[in-house]
N, C-alpha and C positions, 0 to 999 in steps of 0.2 A: 375669476380669482378674487380671494378676501383679504380686504385691505386691514382686517379687525372688527371693520366696523359692516361691511358689505360683503354680502356672501350669494351666492347664486341660488340657493335653498337655506329656509328656515324650518326646522321640522318641531314643534310644540307636540313633548310627548315622549317622557323616558322610559316606556314599557317597551314588550317585545316586540309593538309594532313600528315605535319610533326609532327605534335602535334599530331595527333591522332596514329600518328606512334609510336612515342617514349613511346606513355600511354602504347600502347600493346604491345612494348619490355619491357618497365621495369613492368608490370604488369605479363607477360610471366617469369621476374626471373632474364630478362636482366641488365647488367650496360650499359648507355647508356649518352650518350653528344649529346642536340639538338642544334643544332648553325643555327641561324638566323642573315643575314647578315645587317639588320636593326630590325623593333622590329616586336614582335608577330605579326600575323594578319596583316600589314601594308600594304602587295599588296593584289594578287588575291582574297586570302580567305574574307577581310574584304572588298574587292571592290566589289562583285557581288552582286546577289541583292536576295540571299539565295532558289533559286528554288528546287526544288527537283523534276526533269524533270526522270520519270522512263516509259514513254511513248516516242518514236521517236519524235524527235526534227522536228522542221521545217528543218534545216541544214542538217540533215538525209534524208529528204524525198524529198526537192525540186527536185533532180537530177536525182528521177524516183524510181521505186521498185527496181533496182538490187541494187542501192547505198542503199537503203532503207533495203535489206535482208543483205546486208554486216554493216550495223551497227547494225543490230540484232544479230550479233556475239558477240555482249557487253551484250547481255539480262542480261545472269547470274550474270554480277558484279553487275546491275541493281537491280534484284532481293536481292541481297545478301544485299547491303546500303539499299534499303528500309526497313528489317528485323533489320538490324544496327543502324541504326539511331532512329527507333522506340524503343530501348533499349540503347538508347547512354544516357538520364540522369541519368537513374538509372543506369547502368551498371557504369558510371565514378562516379558518388553522385555530379554533379556540376548541378545547374538549366539550361539545358541549353535549349530554347525552339525549340521546334519541334513540328509542326503541320502537320498532314497528315489528311486533309479533303476530299482529293480529289481532281482532274485535268481533266481539260476539254482540248481537242483540237477542234477550231471551224471551220467546215467551211459554208461559204456563198455560195456558187456556187453548181448545182451538181454535176459538175467535182470535187469540193475538197473534196466533199459528200463520191465519189467514191474513191479517194485517201483514204481519213479517213476507210473506209471498208477494204483495201485493205491491208491497214498497222496495222489495227487489227488483223486482219487475222496472217498475221507475227508474230506480239509478241504474241497472244494465241498460237501457234506453239510453242513459247519459254516457256508458264506457266504466262505468265504476265495476269491479272485480267482486261478487258477492254470490255468497253460494246459500241456500238451505241446509240447514244440515237437520237428521233426524235424531229422535233417541237414542241409539245406538252409537250414531258418529261421535254424536256429545260425550257417551261416555267415555269413548275412548281419547278424545282430542283433550275433555277438561273434566277430568275425574271430580274435580274439584265442586262442582256445581249439584247444587238438590234435584234429586230424582223429579221435586215436583217440576221439573224443567222438562219438555215437550220438546222443543227445536227452538234453532235459533239461526238467526242471520250471520255467517262467520264472511269478515271483510280481510283479505291478510295483511292489507297496507297501513292499516289502523295500527294505533300505540298508544305511547305518552313522550313527553317530554318535560325534563329538570326545568319544573319554573324558578326556581330560587337559583338559576344560574343560565340561561338561555339569553334573556335583557340583557345582564351585564357582558357575558360573552362577547355579544354581539355588538354593546358599547364599546368595548376595548377592539373590537375589528375597525369600528368607524373610527375611533383614535388614530388607529395605525395608521387607516388612509389618509389621514389628515384634519378630519371631523375636528370641531371644537365642543366639546361636552361639557355645558352651564348645570349645575342642578342648583338647587333653594333658586328657582330663579323663575320668575311667573311674567307670561305676557299680561300686559295689563291695556293696551289699546294696541290697534293697529289703522292705518290709513294709506288709503293711495295716493302715490307722489310719482310725478316726473317717470310714470310707466314701471313705477314699482311700488314695493312696500315698506312703508318706514313703521319699524316695529317701536313700540314703547314696552323695555325690559324692567324688572324691578325684583334687584336682591338685596343682600346682605349689607352692602355696600352702596345702594343706594338706586337711582333710577338712573338709566340709558337710554342712547337708541343706535339701532342695528336700520339696515336699509335690505333688504331682498327681493331677488326677483322675482321667487317662489315662496310659498309660503305650503307647508303641509300641516294638516291638522290631524293629530295623530293621540289623539288626547282623553279616549275612550267616554267619562260619563262628562268629562267639560265640554265635548265637543260641541253640544248648540250654544250655551255660553260663548263660545269662542268663534262659531258663524255669525252671533250675534253684533261681534267686531267689527265684521266686514258687512253688516247689511244684508245677511242672507238665512233662511230658517232651513236650519238641520235638522228636525225630530226626531229625537231620541228619546228611549224610554228607560229611565235607569233602572235597574234590581239586584240586591242585594241577597248572595245566596251563600249556601251553609257548606262547609267541606268539613270534614274529623279526618284525623291521623291515626293510628294504633301506633301502638309498641314494635316494634322491629320482631319477625318473626322468620323463621327459614321460607325461601322462597317457594308458593308451588300453585302463585295464580301468574301465568305466563301471560293473558292476555289483558286485556282491554273489555271491560262488561259492561253493558248497559239494557235497558228491559223496553219490550215492548209497550207494557201497562202499568209500569210506575217509574218515578223519575228515580234513576238511580244511574252513576258513572262508580264504577271501581275499577280499582287496577293495583298491582303492587309494585315499589317504585325497587331503584337498583338494592338499596340498602337494608329492605325489606320491611318498610312501613306499610299496611295497606291503606291507600287513598280511596275516601269515598265521600260522595257528592250527588249530583243530578240534577239540580235545580230547586233544591227546596229552600223555599224564602227566607227570608230573616228581614228584620226591621229598620226601615231606611231612618235616619232621624232628620228632623225637620229644622227650619228656619222660622221665627215668629210668622214669618209674610206663608208659611206654608210649603214651602221649597224646598226641596232635599237639600239638606246640609253634607257635601261631601267630605267637607272636614273632620266630623264628626264620627268616630267609630260605629257603623251599625249595630246591631241587638241581634243577638241569639233569640231564635225562641224554640222554648223548650218542643213546641208540637214537628215542630221540623225536624230536631234531633233527633225524636223518638222516631218519626216515620222514616226518615232517610236510615234510620239503625234497622228498624226492622224489613225495608226493603232490600237491604245489602244480606241479612242473616236468613231472609228468605230465600235467596239465590244462592250462596256459599254459605253453607250453615256454618262450617270452622270459623267464621267471622265472629260467633256469639263465644268463642272462646279466647279470644285476644282484647285485653285490655284497651281502650281506648288514650289515645297521650294529650291529646288537644283539639278542642274545635273551633274552626274561623270564619268571619264572614270578608267575603269578596263582593267588589260591586262589576256589575258589567251595563253594557245597554244591546238594546234591540230597537229596530226601526217600528215604524205602524203597520207593515203588511210583514215584519219578521226577515227582509231580504239584506244584504247590506248595503251599507251606505258607500258605494265607491265612485271617484271619478272628481270631475271641475267641480265648483262651487259655483252658483248661480251667481251673475251679478259681480262675480267678485273674480277677473281675470288675475292668473296665475295662484289662485289657492284649491290646494286641492283637498281631498276628504276622504278616509278609509274609517270604517266602525260600523258595527253592528253584529250581536249575535254572538260568533263562534270566531272572537277576534284574535284567540291565541293559536287556535287552530291554521285559522285563516293569513295568521301575519305572515308572513314568507309572502302569501300570494298577494296580499293587500299592498306589502312593500315592490316587491318588483312592479304592479301596476303603477305607482304612484312615483318609483323612479323613473319611467318613459314617461309619464305626462310631465313628469319636471325637466324631462330632456327634450320633449316637441316631438316625442315618437309615439306611435301607436299601439297601446297595452298586447301583448300575443291574445290576452281573454277578454271578448268579448264583455264591454261592461254598461253595456245600453240595458241591460235591467236591475241595474245596481246606482243609476245616474238618479242623481241627488234632485235633477229638474223634475225628477218624476210629482213631486209634490206639491212644486209650483205648478205642472201643469193640472191636477188635480184640485186645487183651491181655486 
């Protein structure tokens, strides 16, 4: 129980993952403080395009089948996330927009089609429902696609979620379960003391301390920095990625669309905007010592905007006639081996972490695993492939 200064768990980070974790821990009966350095949903969770990719994404297959097989080790997390996203609105009691109407990964060449066939075999071996569709089947299912698309892999459980509302809804659900939520509240120091963690927080009212039996690092691009506070090496690679949204138009794209040979993620929101992304880079700002400065807005790159638009128009020609409303940059993290980082933090008893790659898509399954770890239970999903200790072993 919490006395205002002591908690069963401190969750650091107010994005989708942090809010989901705080909600699940509180629902589990734990006293929990959610600390967010800025505002809930201000960073990556609110700045991505909301894709729920359960197939292997382009970045996971562009370097060949061995890389794809390695990335597929995270498929159990994908399958659990698909189930949890479907249940999230009812379970949380919040009107979260989640639409799982299917996803297509496109091929425009025989080589891309062959890659999709092989990718689909890997995914099916892990239990993902995915099938190959030829041109005739695509003409019936997705008439909005370009005639240049000759085949696609279709996954019926893929879809999208509303990034503007999902994390705030889960923060409200957490608060209803008794969680404390503090925004503009930065973690500045952590130290182990008497079997718990004494954590120094800074906000507009000054500096304060709380004690937590467990600490959850769910802070995206700040993961490596927070790991350093507890003496752990949590290697992450920050990425700044480009997104564009169009003006609202009548709905004509019911699916999540990606591509086997180009960086593309495209879908239409419930209100009619077409959201275009897929991993096109932007420029991270850096401090004088050359470290990434996440407090400064990254810079859009013209070549990424043009390349992303070209990939979208080539796949869905009608997009060319829809005016763009705005473009922006979101940040995310990947790990050196592209697999998620989920589990106990080495050398820091009671500290747990989750981050890496598809953290919005996998947020619910990450949160479920973290909640089990905080409670001292074995997570349902085997986390051994994602263990942060793998980097200790390598070094």
